[in-house]
C-alpha positions as CSV (number, residue, x, y, z in Angstrom):
1,M,-95.6,282.0,14.1
2,I,-96.4,284.8,11.7
3,R,-99.9,285.4,10.6
4,L,-100.0,286.4,6.5
5,P,-103.2,288.9,5.9
6,R,-105.8,287.1,4.6
7,S,-105.3,288.8,0.9
8,Q,-102.3,288.3,1.0
9,R,-102.8,284.3,1.8
10,V,-105.6,283.9,-1.1
11,F,-102.5,285.5,-3.7
12,P,-100.4,281.9,-3.6
13,V,-103.2,280.2,-4.2
14,L,-104.9,282.4,-6.9
15,L,-101.2,282.3,-8.1
16,L,-101.2,278.6,-8.2
17,I,-104.5,277.9,-9.7
18,L,-103.8,280.4,-13.0
19,T,-100.2,278.7,-13.3
20,G,-101.9,275.4,-13.7
21,L,-104.6,276.6,-16.2
22,L,-102.3,278.6,-18.0
23,T,-99.8,275.6,-18.4
24,V,-103.3,273.2,-19.5
25,W,-103.6,276.3,-21.9
26,L,-100.4,275.7,-23.5
27,D,-100.5,272.3,-23.9
28,Q,-104.0,272.0,-25.7
29,I,-102.6,275.1,-28.3
30,S,-98.9,273.7,-29.0
31,S,-99.9,269.9,-29.4
32,W,-102.9,271.6,-31.9
33,D,-102.2,270.7,-36.2
34,S,-102.6,273.6,-38.0
35,T,-101.5,271.7,-40.7
36,R,-104.0,268.5,-40.5
37,R,-106.8,268.4,-43.5
38,D,-108.9,266.2,-44.7
39,L,-108.0,264.0,-47.3
40,D,-109.6,264.1,-50.2
41,P,-111.7,260.2,-50.4
42,D,-111.5,260.7,-54.7
43,K,-108.0,260.8,-54.7
44,P,-104.9,258.7,-53.7
45,E,-103.8,259.1,-50.7
46,Y,-100.8,258.3,-51.6
47,V,-99.0,256.6,-55.6
48,A,-96.0,254.3,-55.8
49,E,-93.6,254.3,-59.2
50,Q,-91.7,251.1,-60.7
51,L,-93.2,249.1,-56.6
52,T,-90.5,245.6,-56.0
53,A,-91.8,245.0,-52.7
54,T,-90.1,241.6,-51.5
55,R,-91.4,239.4,-48.7
56,F,-89.4,236.3,-47.0
57,D,-90.4,233.1,-45.0
58,I,-89.5,232.7,-41.4
59,Q,-86.2,230.7,-42.6
60,G,-85.1,234.6,-44.3
61,Q,-85.7,232.7,-47.6
62,L,-87.8,234.6,-50.7
63,N,-91.5,234.0,-50.2
64,Q,-93.0,236.5,-52.0
65,R,-91.9,239.6,-54.7
66,L,-94.2,242.2,-56.4
67,T,-93.7,244.3,-59.1
68,A,-96.3,246.7,-60.7
69,S,-94.9,249.7,-62.4
70,R,-97.6,251.7,-60.6
71,M,-99.4,251.1,-57.5
72,W,-102.4,253.3,-55.8
73,Q,-104.5,253.5,-52.5
74,Y,-107.2,256.4,-51.6
75,P,-107.8,257.2,-48.3
76,G,-109.5,254.8,-45.3
77,K,-109.6,252.1,-48.2
78,D,-108.3,248.4,-47.6
79,D,-108.3,247.9,-51.5
80,A,-104.5,249.2,-53.4
81,F,-104.7,249.5,-57.0
82,F,-102.0,248.6,-59.4
83,E,-101.3,248.8,-63.0
84,T,-98.9,245.7,-64.9
85,P,-98.7,243.5,-61.0
86,E,-96.4,240.4,-61.4
87,L,-96.3,238.0,-58.5
88,Y,-93.2,235.7,-57.5
89,Q,-94.4,233.1,-55.5
90,Y,-91.7,231.2,-53.9
91,Q,-91.0,228.0,-52.0
92,Q,-88.3,227.3,-49.9
93,G,-86.3,229.6,-52.0
94,L,-87.5,228.8,-55.6
95,L,-89.6,229.6,-57.8
96,E,-93.4,228.4,-58.0
97,Y,-96.1,230.1,-60.0
98,Q,-95.9,233.7,-61.3
99,L,-98.9,235.9,-61.5
100,L,-98.8,238.6,-63.9
101,G,-101.6,240.9,-64.8
102,E,-102.3,244.3,-66.8
103,V,-104.7,245.6,-64.0
104,G,-105.3,244.8,-60.8
105,R,-106.4,245.4,-57.3
106,Y,-105.5,243.8,-53.9
107,N,-107.5,244.1,-50.1
108,R,-104.7,243.9,-47.7
109,K,-107.1,242.3,-45.0
110,T,-108.9,240.1,-46.6
111,Q,-105.8,238.9,-48.7
112,Q,-107.7,238.8,-52.0
113,A,-106.7,239.7,-55.4
114,Y,-108.5,241.0,-58.2
115,F,-107.6,241.2,-62.2
116,D,-109.8,242.8,-63.8
117,K,-107.8,243.0,-67.0
118,K,-105.5,239.5,-68.2
119,A,-104.6,237.9,-65.9
120,T,-101.5,235.3,-66.4
121,V,-101.0,232.6,-64.1
122,I,-97.6,230.2,-65.2
123,Q,-96.8,227.3,-62.5
124,I,-93.3,226.5,-63.1
125,A,-92.1,223.2,-64.4
126,T,-90.2,220.7,-62.4
127,A,-88.5,217.6,-63.5
128,S,-91.6,215.4,-63.0
129,V,-94.2,218.1,-63.9
130,P,-94.6,220.8,-67.4
131,E,-95.3,224.0,-67.7
132,T,-98.7,224.9,-66.4
133,K,-99.9,228.2,-68.3
134,V,-103.3,229.9,-67.3
135,I,-104.5,232.8,-69.4
136,T,-108.0,234.6,-69.1
137,S,-109.1,238.2,-69.4
138,A,-110.7,237.8,-65.3
139,M,-109.6,236.1,-62.3
140,H,-109.7,235.8,-58.3
141,V,-107.5,234.8,-55.9
142,D,-107.6,234.4,-52.7
143,I,-103.4,234.7,-51.9
144,S,-104.1,232.7,-48.4
145,K,-105.7,229.7,-49.2
146,K,-103.4,230.1,-53.0
147,I,-107.0,229.4,-55.1
148,M,-107.6,231.1,-58.1
149,R,-110.7,231.2,-60.2
150,S,-112.9,232.8,-63.0
151,T,-115.5,232.7,-64.9
152,A,-113.9,234.2,-67.5
153,P,-112.9,232.4,-71.4
154,T,-109.5,230.9,-70.4
155,Q,-107.0,229.6,-72.4
156,F,-104.8,227.2,-71.4
157,Y,-101.2,225.4,-71.3
158,H,-99.6,221.8,-69.8
159,G,-96.1,220.9,-71.7
160,N,-97.6,220.4,-75.1
161,S,-101.3,220.1,-74.2
162,R,-103.8,222.9,-74.9
163,G,-107.3,223.8,-74.3
164,N,-110.2,226.5,-73.9
165,S,-113.0,226.5,-71.4
166,I,-115.1,229.1,-70.1
167,G,-113.9,229.2,-66.6
168,F,-111.5,227.6,-64.2
169,I,-110.5,227.1,-60.4
170,Y,-106.9,226.3,-59.8
171,Q,-105.8,225.4,-56.2
172,Q,-102.6,225.8,-56.3
173,P,-101.9,223.9,-53.2
174,V,-102.8,220.6,-54.5
175,G,-102.2,221.6,-58.8
176,L,-105.7,220.7,-59.2
177,L,-107.3,222.7,-62.4
178,N,-111.5,222.4,-62.5
179,L,-112.6,223.9,-66.1
180,L,-116.4,224.9,-65.5
181,S,-117.5,224.7,-68.9
182,T,-117.3,222.1,-71.6
183,T,-113.9,222.1,-72.6
184,R,-111.9,221.6,-75.9
185,I,-108.4,219.5,-75.4
186,V,-105.9,218.6,-77.6
187,Y,-103.0,216.6,-76.0
188,A,-99.8,215.9,-76.6
189,Q,-97.3,213.6,-75.3
């Protein structure tokens, strides 16, 4: 057995420790992102022009289609903003209703949409029910529950009948339109 002097035994240990420290240091500086910068919260993080987004149901049939002339979202916010949004809702591949607006926003976490200017909902006619159209200046939509509401002046059309009201609640799953004020209706067969 050969014994090395103490100074020669320490050198390999020091070399091992220095190599380990150098490896850790190189790992730290190589993973540092020098281009990272904080986003301005007053400027959109991204903007999309002439947007079309399509969602399919579990059977692969068309479920929703959203088009907009422009969409943007701010950093760290859940609301996406739209210009001229048009939402087409399908049931078993058939168009069920349309929602058209001038401007709007949608919160993906809460599934709530808000239309701050003119908004129109069109329930597509079926063999037994005529087309229903509701037009208002501001509307809130609960996408998951399919409930639309407004407290603004509203005009509605159901086939040849028409009327106006201040506010409404439309429960799309049951086809019920509740008018929130005294209403003037012209009923026509």
